[in-house]
A tleap script that builds the chain and sets N, CA, C and O, in Angstrom:
source leaprc.protein.ff14SB
mol = sequence {
  NMET SER MET THR TYR LEU THR THR GLU GLU
  LEU SER GLU ARG ILE LYS TYR ASN ALA ARG
  THR ILE ARG ASN ASP LEU LYS ASP SER VAL
  LEU LEU GLU GLY ARG HIE TYR ILE ARG PRO
  PHE GLY GLN ARG LYS ILE LEU PHE ILE TRP
  GLU ASN ILE GLU GLU ASP MET HIE LYS PHE
  SER GLU SER SER PRO PHE GLY SER SER ILE
  CYS SER GLU TRP ALA ALA THR THR SER SER
  ILE GLN GLY LEU PHE CASN
}
set mol.1.N position { 96.879 49.755 136.565 }
set mol.1.CA position { 96.129 49.762 137.825 }
set mol.1.C position { 94.655 50.164 137.505 }
set mol.1.O position { 94.426 51.018 136.648 }
set mol.2.N position { 93.820 49.644 138.087 }
set mol.2.CA position { 92.325 49.827 137.789 }
set mol.2.C position { 91.882 50.947 138.791 }
set mol.2.O position { 92.154 50.929 139.992 }
set mol.3.N position { 91.130 51.970 138.121 }
set mol.3.CA position { 90.612 53.020 138.933 }
set mol.3.C position { 89.210 52.955 139.016 }
set mol.3.O position { 88.564 52.382 138.138 }
set mol.4.N position { 88.633 53.532 140.069 }
set mol.4.CA position { 87.106 53.556 140.259 }
set mol.4.C position { 86.709 54.997 139.999 }
set mol.4.O position { 87.067 55.912 140.740 }
set mol.5.N position { 85.938 55.169 138.891 }
set mol.5.CA position { 85.396 56.443 138.536 }
set mol.5.C position { 84.058 56.583 139.046 }
set mol.5.O position { 83.217 55.691 138.923 }
set mol.6.N position { 83.813 57.831 139.693 }
set mol.6.CA position { 82.464 58.162 140.379 }
set mol.6.C position { 81.947 59.396 139.768 }
set mol.6.O position { 82.720 60.272 139.379 }
set mol.7.N position { 80.599 59.504 139.664 }
set mol.7.CA position { 80.020 60.749 139.344 }
set mol.7.C position { 80.067 61.589 140.673 }
set mol.7.O position { 80.517 61.157 141.734 }
set mol.8.N position { 79.570 62.782 140.488 }
set mol.8.CA position { 79.520 63.654 141.601 }
set mol.8.C position { 78.585 63.228 142.616 }
set mol.8.O position { 78.880 63.377 143.801 }
set mol.9.N position { 77.428 62.686 142.250 }
set mol.9.CA position { 76.436 62.040 143.219 }
set mol.9.C position { 77.097 60.878 143.929 }
set mol.9.O position { 77.020 60.767 145.153 }
set mol.10.N position { 77.723 60.042 143.195 }
set mol.10.CA position { 78.384 58.843 143.995 }
set mol.10.C position { 79.458 59.290 144.820 }
set mol.10.O position { 79.527 58.745 145.922 }
set mol.11.N position { 80.416 60.259 144.510 }
set mol.11.CA position { 81.322 60.720 145.413 }
set mol.11.C position { 80.648 61.428 146.588 }
set mol.11.O position { 81.181 61.308 147.692 }
set mol.12.N position { 79.569 62.130 146.471 }
set mol.12.CA position { 78.901 62.660 147.420 }
set mol.12.C position { 78.413 61.664 148.534 }
set mol.12.O position { 78.528 61.950 149.725 }
set mol.13.N position { 77.899 60.560 148.125 }
set mol.13.CA position { 77.575 59.536 149.025 }
set mol.13.C position { 78.734 58.896 149.815 }
set mol.13.O position { 78.586 58.517 150.977 }
set mol.14.N position { 79.814 58.800 149.186 }
set mol.14.CA position { 81.059 58.192 149.768 }
set mol.14.C position { 81.642 59.078 150.849 }
set mol.14.O position { 81.984 58.602 151.932 }
set mol.15.N position { 81.762 60.404 150.552 }
set mol.15.CA position { 82.516 61.318 151.410 }
set mol.15.C position { 81.601 62.159 152.288 }
set mol.15.O position { 82.039 62.979 153.095 }
set mol.16.N position { 80.259 61.905 152.083 }
set mol.16.CA position { 79.201 62.673 152.960 }
set mol.16.C position { 79.246 64.043 152.865 }
set mol.16.O position { 79.107 64.754 153.860 }
set mol.17.N position { 79.450 64.534 151.624 }
set mol.17.CA position { 79.336 65.998 151.268 }
set mol.17.C position { 78.198 66.150 150.301 }
set mol.17.O position { 77.979 65.274 149.465 }
set mol.18.N position { 77.440 67.278 150.394 }
set mol.18.CA position { 76.549 67.531 149.393 }
set mol.18.C position { 77.089 67.665 147.893 }
set mol.18.O position { 78.128 68.291 147.686 }
set mol.19.N position { 76.455 67.139 146.968 }
set mol.19.CA position { 76.895 67.183 145.550 }
set mol.19.C position { 77.242 68.596 145.082 }
set mol.19.O position { 78.173 68.816 144.307 }
set mol.20.N position { 76.422 69.576 145.608 }
set mol.20.CA position { 76.607 70.944 145.307 }
set mol.20.C position { 77.902 71.504 145.885 }
set mol.20.O position { 78.662 72.241 145.256 }
set mol.21.N position { 78.080 71.105 147.090 }
set mol.21.CA position { 79.439 71.517 147.718 }
set mol.21.C position { 80.581 70.968 146.958 }
set mol.21.O position { 81.573 71.664 146.744 }
set mol.22.N position { 80.482 69.708 146.526 }
set mol.22.CA position { 81.575 69.144 145.731 }
set mol.22.C position { 81.897 69.984 144.464 }
set mol.22.O position { 83.041 70.340 144.184 }
set mol.23.N position { 80.785 70.275 143.714 }
set mol.23.CA position { 80.901 71.135 142.551 }
set mol.23.C position { 81.315 72.529 142.771 }
set mol.23.O position { 82.177 73.055 142.068 }
set mol.24.N position { 80.743 73.112 143.694 }
set mol.24.CA position { 81.037 74.581 143.883 }
set mol.24.C position { 82.151 74.978 144.757 }
set mol.24.O position { 82.703 76.066 144.594 }
set mol.25.N position { 82.532 74.109 145.728 }
set mol.25.CA position { 83.587 74.571 146.668 }
set mol.25.C position { 84.851 73.747 146.579 }
set mol.25.O position { 85.977 74.239 146.657 }
set mol.26.N position { 84.576 72.378 146.399 }
set mol.26.CA position { 85.822 71.432 146.503 }
set mol.26.C position { 86.527 71.297 145.106 }
set mol.26.O position { 87.752 71.289 144.990 }
set mol.27.N position { 85.703 71.200 144.121 }
set mol.27.CA position { 86.325 71.130 142.708 }
set mol.27.C position { 87.171 72.291 142.392 }
set mol.27.O position { 86.734 73.434 142.528 }
set mol.28.N position { 88.345 72.053 141.983 }
set mol.28.CA position { 89.345 73.025 141.554 }
set mol.28.C position { 89.966 73.833 142.696 }
set mol.28.O position { 90.813 74.696 142.466 }
set mol.29.N position { 89.526 73.537 143.956 }
set mol.29.CA position { 90.261 74.070 145.031 }
set mol.29.C position { 90.997 73.068 145.749 }
set mol.29.O position { 92.172 73.272 146.055 }
set mol.30.N position { 90.364 71.930 146.064 }
set mol.30.CA position { 90.934 70.710 146.794 }
set mol.30.C position { 91.017 69.609 145.886 }
set mol.30.O position { 92.024 68.902 145.888 }
set mol.31.N position { 89.967 69.370 145.034 }
set mol.31.CA position { 89.913 68.333 144.093 }
set mol.31.C position { 90.411 68.905 142.724 }
set mol.31.O position { 89.724 69.720 142.108 }
set mol.32.N position { 91.499 68.506 142.307 }
set mol.32.CA position { 92.153 69.055 141.136 }
set mol.32.C position { 91.946 68.122 139.841 }
set mol.32.O position { 91.984 66.895 139.928 }
set mol.33.N position { 91.732 68.782 138.677 }
set mol.33.CA position { 91.645 68.116 137.414 }
set mol.33.C position { 92.947 67.430 137.042 }
set mol.33.O position { 94.014 68.042 137.088 }
set mol.34.N position { 92.859 66.163 136.676 }
set mol.34.CA position { 94.035 65.277 136.358 }
set mol.34.C position { 94.441 64.457 137.525 }
set mol.34.O position { 94.909 63.332 137.351 }
set mol.35.N position { 94.292 64.942 138.647 }
set mol.35.CA position { 94.699 64.145 139.874 }
set mol.35.C position { 93.311 63.549 140.474 }
set mol.35.O position { 93.221 62.334 140.653 }
set mol.36.N position { 92.390 64.291 140.739 }
set mol.36.CA position { 91.093 63.853 141.443 }
set mol.36.C position { 89.952 63.606 140.549 }
set mol.36.O position { 88.999 62.902 140.884 }
set mol.37.N position { 90.059 64.212 139.365 }
set mol.37.CA position { 88.933 64.024 138.410 }
set mol.37.C position { 89.414 64.239 136.973 }
set mol.37.O position { 90.456 64.845 136.722 }
set mol.38.N position { 88.649 63.743 136.088 }
set mol.38.CA position { 88.935 63.835 134.649 }
set mol.38.C position { 87.543 64.208 133.900 }
set mol.38.O position { 86.417 64.039 134.367 }
set mol.39.N position { 87.848 64.713 132.729 }
set mol.39.CA position { 86.669 64.920 131.808 }
set mol.39.C position { 86.919 64.053 130.702 }
set mol.39.O position { 87.660 64.417 129.789 }
set mol.40.N position { 86.312 62.834 130.708 }
set mol.40.CA position { 86.491 61.885 129.597 }
set mol.40.C position { 86.137 62.510 128.203 }
set mol.40.O position { 85.129 63.194 128.030 }
set mol.41.N position { 87.036 62.222 127.238 }
set mol.41.CA position { 86.868 62.557 125.892 }
set mol.41.C position { 86.642 64.113 125.711 }
set mol.41.O position { 86.037 64.584 124.748 }
set mol.42.N position { 87.198 64.872 126.752 }
set mol.42.CA position { 87.041 66.356 126.627 }
set mol.42.C position { 85.705 66.880 126.727 }
set mol.42.O position { 85.449 68.012 126.317 }
set mol.43.N position { 84.849 66.146 127.234 }
set mol.43.CA position { 83.395 66.588 127.362 }
set mol.43.C position { 83.087 67.269 128.647 }
set mol.43.O position { 84.008 67.325 129.462 }
set mol.44.N position { 81.914 67.807 128.967 }
set mol.44.CA position { 81.492 68.420 130.242 }
set mol.44.C position { 81.447 67.474 131.423 }
set mol.44.O position { 81.673 67.837 132.578 }
set mol.45.N position { 81.139 66.235 131.062 }
set mol.45.CA position { 81.012 65.179 132.226 }
set mol.45.C position { 82.215 65.141 132.987 }
set mol.45.O position { 83.301 65.195 132.410 }
set mol.46.N position { 82.124 65.047 134.322 }
set mol.46.CA position { 83.259 64.938 135.213 }
set mol.46.C position { 83.131 63.552 135.898 }
set mol.46.O position { 82.070 63.166 136.387 }
set mol.47.N position { 84.334 62.793 135.902 }
set mol.47.CA position { 84.284 61.594 136.739 }
set mol.47.C position { 85.498 61.736 137.704 }
set mol.47.O position { 86.639 62.004 137.330 }
set mol.48.N position { 85.127 61.532 138.944 }
set mol.48.CA position { 86.153 61.545 140.017 }
set mol.48.C position { 86.928 60.274 140.180 }
set mol.48.O position { 86.360 59.200 139.987 }
set mol.49.N position { 88.118 60.326 140.504 }
set mol.49.CA position { 89.031 59.160 140.653 }
set mol.49.C position { 89.072 58.769 142.182 }
set mol.49.O position { 89.857 59.370 142.916 }
set mol.50.N position { 88.273 57.805 142.670 }
set mol.50.CA position { 88.121 57.490 143.936 }
set mol.50.C position { 89.450 57.235 144.707 }
set mol.50.O position { 89.660 57.740 145.810 }
set mol.51.N position { 90.297 56.460 144.094 }
set mol.51.CA position { 91.617 55.939 144.828 }
set mol.51.C position { 92.532 57.243 145.132 }
set mol.51.O position { 93.174 57.300 146.180 }
set mol.52.N position { 92.565 58.228 144.229 }
set mol.52.CA position { 93.315 59.401 144.578 }
set mol.52.C position { 92.759 60.307 145.544 }
set mol.52.O position { 93.464 60.964 146.310 }
set mol.53.N position { 91.369 60.357 145.517 }
set mol.53.CA position { 90.744 61.216 146.448 }
set mol.53.C position { 90.794 60.600 147.920 }
set mol.53.O position { 90.881 61.317 148.916 }
set mol.54.N position { 90.740 59.375 147.964 }
set mol.54.CA position { 90.767 58.582 149.269 }
set mol.54.C position { 92.240 58.727 149.904 }
set mol.54.O position { 92.418 59.043 151.080 }
set mol.55.N position { 93.246 58.466 149.012 }
set mol.55.CA position { 94.649 58.651 149.369 }
set mol.55.C position { 94.855 60.026 149.941 }
set mol.55.O position { 95.378 60.141 151.049 }
set mol.56.N position { 94.454 61.126 149.213 }
set mol.56.CA position { 94.799 62.394 149.594 }
set mol.56.C position { 94.030 62.834 150.910 }
set mol.56.O position { 94.540 63.599 151.728 }
set mol.57.N position { 92.818 62.313 151.044 }
set mol.57.CA position { 91.940 62.578 152.310 }
set mol.57.C position { 92.724 62.126 153.476 }
set mol.57.O position { 92.890 62.896 154.422 }
set mol.58.N position { 93.259 60.836 153.479 }
set mol.58.CA position { 93.998 60.258 154.474 }
set mol.58.C position { 95.306 60.983 154.830 }
set mol.58.O position { 95.649 61.253 155.981 }
set mol.59.N position { 96.045 61.287 153.639 }
set mol.59.CA position { 97.292 62.011 153.793 }
set mol.59.C position { 97.103 63.282 154.542 }
set mol.59.O position { 97.784 63.529 155.537 }
set mol.60.N position { 96.146 64.136 154.064 }
set mol.60.CA position { 95.937 65.454 154.635 }
set mol.60.C position { 95.339 65.367 156.107 }
set mol.60.O position { 95.600 66.202 156.974 }
set mol.61.N position { 94.590 64.378 156.279 }
set mol.61.CA position { 93.979 64.185 157.558 }
set mol.61.C position { 95.078 63.864 158.667 }
set mol.61.O position { 95.012 64.325 159.807 }
set mol.62.N position { 96.078 63.041 158.223 }
set mol.62.CA position { 97.120 62.786 159.195 }
set mol.62.C position { 98.020 63.920 159.458 }
set mol.62.O position { 98.616 63.981 160.533 }
set mol.63.N position { 98.169 64.872 158.502 }
set mol.63.CA position { 99.039 66.083 158.795 }
set mol.63.C position { 98.280 67.296 159.272 }
set mol.63.O position { 98.812 68.402 159.364 }
set mol.64.N position { 97.030 67.056 159.569 }
set mol.64.CA position { 96.207 68.056 159.981 }
set mol.64.C position { 96.536 68.527 161.481 }
set mol.64.O position { 97.010 67.718 162.278 }
set mol.65.N position { 96.291 69.769 161.821 }
set mol.65.CA position { 96.645 70.167 163.249 }
set mol.65.C position { 95.641 69.614 164.201 }
set mol.65.O position { 95.799 69.780 165.411 }
set mol.66.N position { 94.555 68.928 163.696 }
set mol.66.CA position { 93.516 68.300 164.412 }
set mol.66.C position { 93.914 66.787 164.524 }
set mol.66.O position { 93.088 65.994 164.977 }
set mol.67.N position { 95.055 66.398 164.157 }
set mol.67.CA position { 95.380 64.984 164.093 }
set mol.67.C position { 95.534 64.326 165.462 }
set mol.67.O position { 95.654 65.025 166.468 }
set mol.68.N position { 95.533 63.012 165.517 }
set mol.68.CA position { 95.567 62.448 166.886 }
set mol.68.C position { 96.785 62.699 167.733 }
set mol.68.O position { 96.637 62.609 168.951 }
set mol.69.N position { 97.967 63.001 167.250 }
set mol.69.CA position { 99.096 63.358 168.094 }
set mol.69.C position { 98.891 64.605 168.792 }
set mol.69.O position { 99.147 64.716 169.991 }
set mol.70.N position { 98.430 65.565 168.070 }
set mol.70.CA position { 98.314 66.928 168.675 }
set mol.70.C position { 97.041 66.828 169.675 }
set mol.70.O position { 97.074 67.404 170.762 }
set mol.71.N position { 96.032 66.145 169.299 }
set mol.71.CA position { 94.949 65.991 170.314 }
set mol.71.C position { 95.382 65.352 171.581 }
set mol.71.O position { 95.004 65.800 172.664 }
set mol.72.N position { 96.239 64.221 171.475 }
set mol.72.CA position { 96.698 63.688 172.672 }
set mol.72.C position { 97.637 64.484 173.523 }
set mol.72.O position { 97.691 64.351 174.745 }
set mol.73.N position { 98.404 65.349 172.808 }
set mol.73.CA position { 99.258 66.348 173.473 }
set mol.73.C position { 98.324 67.364 174.260 }
set mol.73.O position { 98.439 67.589 175.465 }
set mol.74.N position { 97.474 67.893 173.502 }
set mol.74.CA position { 96.484 68.939 174.133 }
set mol.74.C position { 95.833 68.259 175.304 }
set mol.74.O position { 95.798 68.893 176.359 }
set mol.75.N position { 95.303 67.030 175.261 }
set mol.75.CA position { 94.606 66.357 176.227 }
set mol.75.C position { 95.594 66.240 177.521 }
set mol.75.O position { 95.127 66.512 178.627 }
set mol.76.N position { 96.842 65.870 177.403 }
set mol.76.CA position { 97.784 65.747 178.472 }
set mol.76.C position { 98.049 67.214 179.057 }
set mol.76.O position { 98.178 67.374 180.271 }
set mol.77.N position { 98.115 68.122 178.284 }
set mol.77.CA position { 98.428 69.495 178.792 }
set mol.77.C position { 97.155 69.978 179.595 }
set mol.77.O position { 97.297 70.604 180.646 }
set mol.78.N position { 96.076 69.715 179.150 }
set mol.78.CA position { 94.764 70.064 179.780 }
set mol.78.C position { 94.630 69.457 181.069 }
set mol.78.O position { 94.191 70.081 182.036 }
set mol.79.N position { 95.025 68.161 181.119 }
set mol.79.CA position { 95.059 67.303 182.279 }
set mol.79.C position { 96.001 67.934 183.345 }
set mol.79.O position { 95.636 68.124 184.505 }
set mol.80.N position { 97.145 68.223 182.910 }
set mol.80.CA position { 98.175 68.893 183.825 }
set mol.80.C position { 97.718 70.222 184.441 }
set mol.80.O position { 97.935 70.502 185.620 }
set mol.81.N position { 97.017 71.099 183.505 }
set mol.81.CA position { 96.558 72.356 184.080 }
set mol.81.C position { 95.503 72.126 184.989 }
set mol.81.O position { 95.472 72.784 186.029 }
set mol.82.N position { 94.554 71.207 184.724 }
set mol.82.CA position { 93.451 70.895 185.630 }
set mol.82.C position { 94.016 70.382 187.051 }
set mol.82.O position { 93.428 70.622 188.105 }
set mol.83.N position { 95.109 69.718 186.977 }
set mol.83.CA position { 95.713 69.246 188.316 }
set mol.83.C position { 96.182 70.331 189.094 }
set mol.83.O position { 96.251 70.218 190.318 }
set mol.84.N position { 96.529 71.427 188.480 }
set mol.84.CA position { 96.914 72.659 189.340 }
set mol.84.C position { 95.813 73.223 190.214 }
set mol.84.O position { 96.029 73.752 191.305 }
set mol.85.N position { 94.565 73.067 189.638 }
set mol.85.CA position { 93.359 73.734 190.295 }
set mol.85.C position { 92.676 72.801 191.265 }
set mol.85.O position { 91.748 73.206 191.964 }
set mol.86.N position { 93.137 71.504 191.322 }
set mol.86.CA position { 92.479 70.561 192.208 }
set mol.86.C position { 93.156 70.358 193.486 }
set mol.86.O position { 92.687 69.579 194.316 }
savepdb mol mol.pdb
quit
């Protein structure tokens, strides 16, 4: 399987996060070495694996409490409550 390797700056452009945020906040907390990025030839350079990042972003987005099913339930509840006051 062919992988797309991105630098921090290239990943920054794709996910709309500042490169510094990726390096300081996301790397090693959400983006994990071996799954989301590699250090080719054991060097300092980091290359991010786009397919794994994209897959996990979608997976965690769907299971988020802010996902569409919870939002629609909240909207229905809000609508019902508003009906009590009209």
